[in-house]
N, C-alpha and C positions, 0 to 999 in steps of 0.2 A: 520305601516311604509311602504311606497311604496317600490317596488322592486328596483327603481332607486336610492333610498337614503338609502337602507338597507346595512348592512355590516355583515361580518361573524366574530364571536368572539370565535370560537372554531374550532378544526380540523374537516375536512369534514366527517371523519369516527366516529364522536361522536354525540350523540343526545343531546337534551336539558337537560336530566337527567345525562349526563356524561357517558352513557352506549355505548358500542361498536356497531357501525353500520357496518355490514359485507358488503364488497364491492364485487360485482359479475362483473368481468371484461370480456368484450367481446373479443374474440380472434382477435388480430390485423392481418392485411393482407396488403401486398404491398411491394414496393421496399425497403423502410426504414427498415421494419421489417426483410426482407431478409438480408439486410446488417448487422443489429444487430445480427441476428441469426448466420451468418457466423463469425462475430467477436467473438461472444460468444463461438462458437465451437473452434475457435483458442485459446481463453483465457482458456477454460476448458482443452484443450489438453496441453497447457502450464502449467497450475496448476497441472495436473496429471503427466506430463512428466518430469518437471524440477528435481524432486528428484532423477530421474533415470539417468540424464545426468551427465557425469563426464569429467573433463579436467585433463589429466595426472594422472588419478587415484583418483582425488579429486572431490567432488560434485561441480556442477555449482553454486548452492546456498544452504547454510545451516545456520540456525540461532541457534547455539548451546549455548543457554543462560546458561545452567548449568556449562559449562566450559569456558564461556565468550569468545567464539570463533565464529566468523561470517565469512562465505565465501560468497562473492558476485561476481558473474561472474568469479569465479576461483581465485579471490584475497582474501587473508585471512586478517581479521581484529581481533586484540586481544584487551584486555582491555586497553592496552597502546595506542591504536589508537583512544581514546575518542575524541581528537580534530578533527581528520579527519571525524569521524562518525558524530560529531556535525555539521561540515561544510556541510556534505552531507544531513543531516536532515534539516538544515536551507535552503539549496538549494531546497529541495523537498517542504518545506512549501511555500517558495517564488513562486515556480513554480505553486503550487496549487492556490495561491492567484491571481497571474497574469492571470493564465488560466481561473479562474472563472470570474474575472473582464472582460475578453475579450469574452469568449465563454459560460459563464453561467454555468449551472449545468450538462454539457454534461457527466462528469465523472460518475454521479449518474445513468444516464439512459443507459450508454453504457459499462462502465468498472467496476463499483462497484461490488464486489463479492456478496453483498446482492441482488442486482438487477439481476445479471447473474444467480444465483442459483434459485431465486424465479421465475423470468419470463421465463427463458430458460430451466429450468429443472423441478422444482416442478409444475409450472403452466401448462406446456405442458403435463405433465403426467395427471394432473387433467382434462384438456380439453379432452385428449384421453379417459379417463375412464368415466367421468361424463358428457361430452358434453360441449356445449357453455354456456354462462352466464344464459340464460333463463332456460335451462335444469337443470343446477346446482341449481338454485333458487327453481325450482319445486321439485327437489330431496330433498333438505334440508327441505322444508316445508311439504313434504309428511310424512305419518306415516311409522313406520318401517315395512318393508316387506322383502321378500327374495332378491328382486332386489336391494333395498337400502342397505341392510346389506352386500351383496356381493360386491357392488361397493365401499362402505366405507372401508370395511376390506381390499380389494385389494389395494385401493389407499394408505391407511395409512401403510400397510405392505411394500409397495414399498418405501414410504417416510422414514420409519424406516431404511430400508436397505441402502438407499442412504445417510442418515444422519450418519450411522455407517461408511460407506466407506469414506465420507467426513472427518470424524474425523481422520481416519487412514492416509489418504493422507496429511491432515494438519499436523499430527504428524511427517510425514516423512520429512517435511521441517525443523524440529528441531533436529531430531536424525538420519536421513538418513534411507533409505529403508533397508539396511543390518541389522541395529539394530532393526528395527521394525519386520522384518522377524524372527530374532533371538528370540525376546520376544514372538512372536506368536507361535513359536515352543516349547517354554517351558511351563510347567504346570502353570495354572493360579495362583495357591497358591504361587508360587515363586515371582510373580509380582502382588499381589492382589491389592495393593494401586494404582498402575498405571492402572490396568484394571478397577477399580472402577472409576477413574478419566475419563478414556476414555468413559465409559458408561454415566457418567454425562454430558460430553461435547456432546456426541451423542444425548442424550435426549434434551439438550438445542437447538441444531440445529433442531431437529425434531419439537420442540415446536415453534421455530421462524418461520420456513417455512410452518408449518401446520396451525398455529393459529395466531401468533402475526403479521407476514407478514409485510404489508406496514407501520405498526406503528413504526417499526425500523426507517424508513425514516422521519416520521412526529413527533414522540415523543422523540426518543432516539438520533438519529444522530445530532450532533451540526452543521454539515456542511450545512444542509438545512436552519437553522435559520441564519447562518453566511452569507448566500448569500444575505440576505436582506440588509446587510451592504456593501457588495462588489459590487453588481450590480448597474449600473447607466443607464441613458437613452441611452447610446451607446453600452451597453453589448448585445451580440448576443445571444438571447434565443428564445424559441418557443413562438411566439406571434400571437395574433388574430388581423387581420386588421379591426379594428372597423370602420374606415372611409369608407371602402368598404362594410362591412357586415351589418352596422346599417342603418336604423331600420330593425330589423329582423322580421320574422314571416310567410312568405309564398309568394304565387304567386303575390299578389297585393302589396307586400312590396317593397320599393325602394332599400333596401339592398340585398346583395347576400346571406346572411345567412337565411336559411329556417327553422331554429330552429328544426332540425331533431334529435338533442341530441346524434348523433353518436360519436361526439368528447368526450362526457362525458362517454358514455358506454364503450369505449375502454381504458379510463384512469386507470392505475393501482392503482392510489391513490384516484380516485373518484372525481377529481375537474372539474370545468367548466373553461377551458382556456379562454373563452370569458370574464371572469371577471378580466382578467389581470394576471400578473405573481404572483404566490402564492408559499408559502414555500414548499408545497407538490409537486410542479412540478419538475420532474427529467429529463426533456428534452428527453424523450424516443421516441418522434416523432409519437406515436400511433395516437394522435389526428390529426396530419397533414395528415396522410394517410386516416383516416376516412373522413375528410372534403374533401380531393381531390377526393375521390370516389363519394361523393355526388355532387360535382361540375361537375364531368364528366357526371353524370346522368342528371343534369338539364342544361347541356351545358353552363356552366360558366367557366371562367378561374380558373385554380388551384392557390393555394397559398393564399387562404383566411386565413388559418393558416399556418405559415411558420417560418423558422429561420430568424429572423430580429431583429433589435433594436427598441426601442420605437421611437427614433428619425427617423429611417427609415420609420416606419409606419406613423408618422406625416408628414414627408416631401415627402413621396412617392418615395424616392430614396433608393435603396438597399445599406445597409451599411455593408454587410458581409465582403467585402474586402476594407474597408476604410483605410485611412492613419493610423488611430489609431490602427486598427486591425493588420495591417502589422507591425507597430512599436512594439506593444506588442508581436506579434509572434516572432519578432527578439529578444526581451528580453528573451522569452522562450527558443529559440535556444541557446542563450548565457549561460543561466543558465544550460541547459542540457549539453552544451559543458564544462562548469566548472565542472559539476559532472563527466563527462568522464575523463577530464584532471586530476582531483584529484585522481580518481581511478587508472589511468595508471601511474602517476608519483610518486606514493607512494614509499618510500624507500624499497629496497629489504631486508635489514636487519635493525634491531632496537636494539640499545644498551642502557643499563642503568648501570651506574657506580656510586655507592654511598659509602661513608665512612661507614665502619662497625659500626653499632649502639653500643654505650656503650664503644667504644675504644678511647684512647688518643694516642698521638704520643709517640714513644719510641726511646731511644738513644742507639745505638750499642756500642760495646767496641772500635771500631775504630773511634767513633765520628760522625757517620752518624745518620740521623733521619729517622725513618720509620713510615709509615702509612699503615693501612689495609683498603682495599676496597672490596666491594661485586660487582660482575659483572654479568649481565644477557644479553645474546644475543639471539634474535629471528630471525630465518630464515623465511622470508615471501615469499620465492620462492618455486617452485616445483622441484628444483634440489639440489643435494648434494653439499654443499658449504664449502670449507676449510676456516678457519678464522685465521688471525694473528693479534695480538695486539701489537702495538708499542707506545712508548712515543714520541710525536711530539715536545714538548716544551723544554725538558731538556735531557741532556746526563746523564742518571742515570740507576741504577740497578733496575730490575723489576723481580719478581718471581710470577709465576702463578701456583696455585694448579691444578694438572691434567696434562695429556699428550697432544698430538696434538689435536687441535680442528677441528672437522669436523661435520658440522650440516647437518642432513638429511632433507628431504622434510618437511617443516613447523615444524622443531624441534627447541628446545631451549637449551641453554647452561648456566649453572650457576657455578661460581667458586669464588675464593678469590685471590686478587692481593696484593702482598706485595711490596711496593715501597720505595726505599732508596734514600735519597737526602743528598748531602754534605751540611754542614751548610752555606757555602759560596754561595749556590744556593738559599737560602731562601731570600725572600724579606720582611719578617716580620712574624708576628704570623700566617698569612695565605698567601699562595703562590698559584697562579693560575697554574694549570697543564692541559695539553691537551693530550688526548690519541687519537690514530688513529686506526681505524678498517679496516683491509685489507682483500680482497678476491682475491686469485690468483695474488697477487702483486699489486692490484689496490685499492687505497684508496676509501672506500665506505662511511665512516662516521667519524666525529670527535666528541669527547665528552670532555667537560670541567668539572673539579672537583677542589676542594680546598684541598691543602696540609697544614696540621696544624703543626706548629713547636713551639719551645720555644720562 
């Protein structure tokens, strides 16, 4: 089958027998790589620094799954906030979908933790110790000697240390740095199961970044395969201008592409972008810089490989800032605004009042009917809050077990309410009752319950 009519039926890093083909990536260089590096340093600083940042004594972000307590940008979410969390997750999913339709797989190449750690941490260490792609290939093919053993042991020792540190930083997002330091100061025997889990996670990170690598993107991650459904002819992705580049081949060719293969050698997933958008492409821009460098040397215009849509390539008109792109970008801003609005307008306290399970109404000696209710109030603010409970719908007697209610920072209150109603206040076997929850004399929330009578 000719090259023009052939197609690929397997990932680029797999041979005909289904075995792994190791990819030796050339170190990228250029302005895009510098931008990615700076963004990666910012991202890594954020990843490491966030667990240490506090607002009014509380973590900026913590995902305490064990206690079903999540703090996001200082706002606390409990299990009762499932609806709000679902809205936020839905907003995030929509954001990802719209962003991908508009700008392709930029997330994968610029912000995905897998790419950040592989390309900007582990790969840079590998380049530093073992050299560029040709040197690494020769080193792997060479027999074991003192030089090879030294470089391999040094590289993998550093990889193991980084994987261990990654696990501990990752753990701080879930338990906080104070708890981690407390566990680290205790004997291992007192937290043996947790220590073993940490070692297993560290070993997993080491295996992923030392051996499995880009296969996470091509085999495991569903996002790469999903982009085939989301992208269309107007999506902005890394594209090869075939109209300008073909036919390729050299000095006597009419096209600008000289078939230098530099775009392939720098690709972290090993694809040839000239064959079109492929599931392995993560829009990292390495091929753009490699091609621009070649164009400079042969004195041709840059941009043979560039950010553009298929429609833009076909028409010759740049579509990066098209009406469609602007409209979708507006949708992205609206979704992000909804996320922020939901976060900021969340109620400061949350009340749950339910009839005590297993109880029926009771009739007192003076002819009143009483019901028992369980009440739980959660303070979602960072300030100490006095709470007062009133009956809004009826003029009736109410007794609450316990003394004055004062909720501390992110504290909760649980008690029992005994409510008495005269028979003439009942509207049937079930009567609607409304409670009011006040803080400092201001009504913060109302809660409707049912009062059961004869």
